[in-house]
C-alpha positions in Angstrom: -16.6 21.3 56.7 -20.2 21.0 57.4 -22.8 23.8 56.1 -25.3 25.2 58.5 -27.8 27.4 57.0 -30.1 29.7 59.4 -33.7 30.1 59.0 -33.4 33.3 56.8 -32.0 31.4 54.0 -34.5 28.6 54.4 -37.4 30.9 54.3 -35.9 32.6 51.1 -35.8 29.3 49.5 -39.6 28.5 50.5 -40.4 31.8 48.9 -38.4 31.0 45.6 -40.1 27.4 45.9 -43.7 29.2 45.8 -42.7 31.7 43.3 -41.8 28.6 41.1 -45.1 26.9 42.0 -47.1 29.9 40.8 -45.3 30.3 37.5 -45.9 26.5 36.9 -49.6 26.4 37.7 -50.2 29.6 35.4 -48.2 28.1 32.5 -50.3 25.0 33.0 -53.3 27.0 33.0 -52.6 28.5 29.4 -52.4 25.1 28.1 -56.0 23.8 29.3 -58.4 24.7 26.9 -61.6 24.0 29.7 -62.3 27.2 31.3 -63.3 25.6 34.3 -59.8 23.6 34.8 -57.7 26.9 33.4 -59.9 28.9 36.5 -58.9 25.6 39.0 -55.2 25.7 37.7 -55.1 29.6 38.0 -56.7 29.0 41.8 -53.7 26.9 42.7 -51.5 29.5 41.2 -52.9 31.9 43.8 -52.7 29.7 46.6 -49.0 29.1 45.8 -49.2 33.1 45.9 -50.5 33.2 49.3 -47.8 30.6 50.4 -45.2 32.8 49.0 -46.6 35.7 51.4 -46.8 33.9 54.4 -43.1 32.8 54.0 -42.4 36.5 53.7 -44.4 37.5 56.7 -42.4 34.5 58.6 -39.2 35.7 57.3 -39.7 39.4 58.4 -40.4 37.9 61.7 -37.2 36.3 62.3 -35.0 37.7 65.0 -31.6 39.1 64.2 -30.0 35.8 65.8 -32.0 33.3 63.5 -30.7 35.7 60.4 -27.5 35.7 61.0 -25.5 33.2 58.7 -23.5 30.6 59.9 -20.4 30.6 57.8 -18.3 33.8 56.2 -20.0 34.5 52.6 -18.9 37.6 51.2 -20.5 37.4 48.0 -23.7 35.7 48.8 -23.2 32.2 46.8 -24.6 30.6 49.3 -28.0 32.1 48.9 -27.4 31.6 45.2 -26.6 28.1 46.0 -29.9 27.6 47.7 -31.9 29.5 44.7 -30.3 27.1 42.1 -31.5 24.2 44.1 -35.0 25.3 45.1 -35.2 26.0 41.3 -33.6 22.6 40.1 -35.3 20.1 42.6 -39.2 21.8 43.1 -40.9 22.9 40.4 -38.3 23.5 37.9 -39.7 26.4 35.8 -35.8 26.4 33.9 -37.3 23.6 31.6 -39.4 24.4 28.6 -43.0 23.7 30.1 -44.0 22.4 26.7 -42.0 19.4 27.3 -44.0 18.6 30.8 -47.0 20.3 29.7 -48.4 19.3 26.2 -51.7 21.2 26.7 -53.4 17.9 26.2 -53.4 16.5 30.0 -56.5 16.4 31.8 -56.8 18.3 34.7 -56.5 15.3 36.7 -53.3 14.6 35.5 -51.9 17.8 36.1 -53.1 17.6 39.5 -51.2 14.2 40.2 -48.2 16.4 39.0 -48.7 18.8 41.4 -49.5 16.8 44.4 -46.0 14.7 43.0 -44.3 18.4 43.2 -45.9 19.4 46.4 -44.7 16.4 48.1 -41.3 16.8 47.1 -41.1 20.1 48.1 -42.3 18.6 51.6 -39.3 16.3 51.4 -37.0 19.1 50.4 -38.1 21.2 53.7 -37.4 18.3 55.8 -34.1 17.5 54.8 -33.0 20.9 54.7 -34.7 21.4 58.3 -32.0 19.0 59.4 -29.3 21.3 58.5 -31.0 24.3 60.4 -29.5 24.1 63.9 -32.4 24.5 66.1 -30.3 27.9 67.7 -30.6 29.4 64.1 -34.4 29.0 64.0 -34.6 25.3 62.4 -38.1 25.3 64.2 -39.7 27.6 62.2 -39.3 24.9 59.2 -42.2 23.1 60.6 -44.5 26.2 59.8 -43.1 25.6 55.7 -43.9 21.8 56.0 -47.3 22.5 57.6 -48.4 24.9 54.8 -47.2 22.4 52.0 -48.8 19.5 53.5 -52.0 21.8 53.7 -51.7 22.1 49.9 -51.2 18.9 48.9 -54.5 18.1 50.6 -56.1 20.9 48.9 -54.7 19.5 45.6 -56.1 15.8 46.7 -59.3 17.2 47.7 -59.7 19.0 44.5 -58.6 15.8 42.6 -60.9 13.4 44.2 -63.9 15.8 43.6 -63.4 15.5 40.0 -62.7 11.9 39.8 -66.1 11.4 41.5 -67.8 13.9 39.4 -66.6 11.6 36.2 -67.8 8.5 38.0 
């Protein structure tokens, strides 16, 4: 039996991924002693929050057909599964952040980590896009991918700016 997810479920996952990203950056900012670096991380958290709002608006614009579930799911297990997948595969805030973020990382190290996580989210969305049939709003996932690509670009630009300041 194949599982088809609709755009509403994917956008719900996108919201969770962005919330997870927000929490990741907030936690990272707590471990940074340099006020400028902490501000940068808090700005990244704010960007994640903006993305979450974008996805919330996209979700609100879905038609009833796009919101309709393909499979019978009376206990909402499918949505729970998608949320768990987002939590585990992208910005896993279930793990103890102290294990990954010691507070001794340079901002560049955190940016490098964030770029990797953002790239993982793009791959995640590309994979999920393949699971959403066009008739259920699969093309809406392209908007999510474009947003994440812009985030990678912003992080990369910031990384390069910091790197050039140190030269």
